[in-house]
C-alpha positions as semicolon CSV with decimal commas, in nm:
position;residue;x (nm);y (nm);z (nm)
1;X;-1,876;0,741;1,046
2;X;-1,588;0,719;0,827
3;X;-1,620;0,339;0,765
4;X;-1,742;0,407;0,431
5;X;-1,418;0,622;0,310
6;X;-1,164;0,393;0,516
7;X;-1,307;0,154;0,276
8;X;-1,261;0,361;-0,040
9;X;-0,928;0,474;0,012
10;X;-0,808;0,100;0,089
11;X;-0,959;-0,043;-0,213
12;X;-0,896;0,227;-0,434
13;X;-0,529;0,200;-0,327
14;X;-0,497;-0,191;-0,392
15;X;-0,666;-0,062;-0,771
16;X;-0,417;0,204;-0,847
17;X;-0,145;-0,002;-0,693
18;X;-0,194;-0,295;-0,977
19;X;-0,219;-0,091;-1,223
20;X;0,093;0,115;-1,177
21;X;0,272;-0,193;-1,014
22;X;0,479;-0,235;-1,313
23;X;0,623;0,141;-1,326
24;X;0,687;0,212;-0,977
25;X;0,832;0,008;-0,671
26;X;0,638;0,015;-0,335
27;X;0,931;0,198;-0,190
28;X;1,279;0,388;-0,321
29;X;1,607;0,398;-0,144
30;X;1,668;0,766;-0,114
31;X;2,050;0,747;0,072
32;X;2,156;0,412;0,220
33;X;1,896;0,295;0,447
34;X;1,617;0,555;0,429
35;X;1,346;0,443;0,220
36;X;0,989;0,626;0,112
37;X;0,718;0,489;-0,022
38;X;0,364;0,416;-0,039
39;X;0,164;0,190;0,218
40;X;0,293;-0,169;0,258
41;X;-0,030;-0,320;0,236
42;X;0,159;-0,625;0,325
43;X;0,488;-0,754;0,513
44;X;0,647;-0,857;0,150
45;X;0,620;-0,486;0,100
46;X;0,822;-0,365;0,314
47;X;1,169;-0,236;0,276
48;X;1,462;-0,494;0,425
49;X;1,655;-0,455;0,728
50;X;1,342;-0,411;0,976
51;X;1,331;-0,063;0,924
52;X;1,154;0,190;1,166
53;X;0,819;0,283;1,050
54;X;0,715;0,652;0,970
55;X;0,389;0,642;0,887
56;X;0,202;0,988;0,744
57;X;-0,117;0,846;0,706
58;X;-0,428;0,823;0,934
59;X;-0,677;0,669;0,637
60;X;-0,489;0,352;0,621
61;X;-0,429;0,064;0,897
62;X;-0,062;0,071;1,060
63;X;0,184;-0,171;0,955
64;X;0,433;-0,120;1,258
65;X;0,836;-0,210;1,183
66;X;1,022;-0,431;1,405
67;X;1,255;-0,162;1,484
68;X;0,999;0,124;1,616
69;X;0,695;0,271;1,471
70;X;0,563;0,606;1,444
71;X;0,236;0,754;1,317
72;X;0,187;1,165;1,205
73;X;-0,138;1,180;1,079
74;X;-0,185;1,317;0,801
75;X;-0,525;1,292;0,556
76;X;-0,424;1,257;0,225
77;X;-0,353;1,560;-0,028
78;X;-0,286;1,729;0,286
79;X;0,047;1,800;0,469
80;X;0,176;1,724;0,833
81;X;0,205;2,039;1,047
82;X;0,586;2,192;1,076
83;X;0,578;2,042;1,432
84;X;0,480;1,715;1,352
85;X;0,738;1,727;1,104
86;X;0,967;1,819;1,337
87;X;0,881;1,512;1,579
88;X;0,898;1,305;1,293
89;X;1,213;1,426;1,205
90;X;1,378;1,405;1,596
91;X;1,239;1,046;1,605
92;X;1,388;0,911;1,299
93;X;1,751;1,108;1,373
94;X;1,725;0,908;1,671
95;X;1,666;0,597;1,521
96;X;1,955;0,679;1,235
97;X;2,217;0,710;1,543
98;X;2,126;0,382;1,590
99;X;2,166;0,216;1,257
100;X;1,831;0,177;1,245
101;X;1,691;0,192;0,861
102;X;1,412;0,391;0,848
103;X;1,122;0,355;0,617
104;X;0,888;0,648;0,587
105;X;0,514;0,643;0,404
106;X;0,188;0,738;0,302
107;X;-0,052;0,616;0,096
108;X;0,205;0,559;-0,273
109;X;0,531;0,755;-0,116
110;X;0,431;1,117;-0,340
111;X;0,362;1,354;-0,087
112;X;0,321;1,368;0,236
113;X;0,556;1,128;0,322
114;X;0,791;1,302;0,061
115;X;0,760;1,585;0,249
116;X;0,881;1,407;0,614
117;X;1,206;1,264;0,399
118;X;1,264;1,557;0,277
119;X;1,360;1,733;0,639
120;X;1,476;1,449;0,761
121;X;1,720;1,469;0,455
122;X;1,777;1,841;0,568
123;X;1,854;1,734;0,963
124;X;2,072;1,468;0,864
125;X;2,279;1,718;0,711
126;X;2,208;1,518;0,330
127;X;2,156;1,827;0,182
128;X;2,105;2,223;0,241
129;X;1,759;2,287;0,236
130;X;1,438;2,133;0,175
131;X;1,451;2,158;-0,239
132;X;1,746;2,003;-0,283
133;X;1,631;1,712;-0,081
134;X;1,310;1,701;-0,317
135;X;1,531;1,692;-0,611
136;X;1,739;1,401;-0,477
137;X;1,399;1,232;-0,402
138;X;1,296;1,300;-0,766
139;X;1,650;1,161;-0,899
140;X;1,523;0,880;-0,719
141;X;1,179;0,828;-0,749
142;X;0,992;1,027;-1,051
143;X;0,665;1,000;-0,965
144;X;0,658;1,193;-0,624
145;X;0,393;1,512;-0,631
146;X;0,459;1,720;-0,335
147;X;0,170;2,031;-0,353
148;X;0,168;2,368;-0,201
149;X;0,058;2,285;0,115
150;X;0,356;2,037;0,167
151;X;0,582;2,320;0,061
152;X;0,456;2,580;0,268
153;X;0,450;2,332;0,546
154;X;0,822;2,281;0,464
155;X;0,932;2,644;0,402
156;X;0,759;2,696;0,781
157;X;0,953;2,409;0,941
158;X;1,288;2,521;0,783
159;X;1,217;2,849;0,986
160;X;1,162;2,677;1,301
161;X;1,297;2,388;1,331
162;X;1,497;2,260;1,643
163;X;1,675;1,960;1,447
164;X;2,019;2,051;1,397
165;X;2,250;1,872;1,062
166;X;2,518;1,655;1,163
167;X;2,818;1,828;1,093
168;X;2,949;1,752;0,704
169;X;2,724;1,653;0,372
170;X;2,630;1,288;0,410
171;X;2,746;1,256;0,822
172;X;2,563;0,923;0,858
173;X;2,676;0,768;0,507
């Protein structure tokens, strides 16, 4: 039933990447071992170090990491719900405690994946709140575009989160 839409999304994604390929890398290292980016259309588009993958798409095929894979299925322009953000954060925190790099991606690395990355940066104690996390990510990946739904989900996640930050800023790093 969704086949025509899924084929369109994949084709559009590949065309858009070719058009903007010189302006933006497929992924960006936000802090040591934490990457955010767009859907890796092939294994050579993955960050180094065999990262665990948090996939924030439901419209693109999965590209598993050798150190684990978690899907937070979210449609483009929508936001993961706060419970899904919390699950992703807890999973990624377990991976980082094992010194496994993390790659969080959505279609382009601009919205859904950035929202989850913001929450992870807070949980790791790198920043105090998701707004500072967004600024940190924007400094490294200027093309991000979180929308009102992403911000609302992060606000709700912040109020009700179960994950706790590690002691001290940059505790892992």
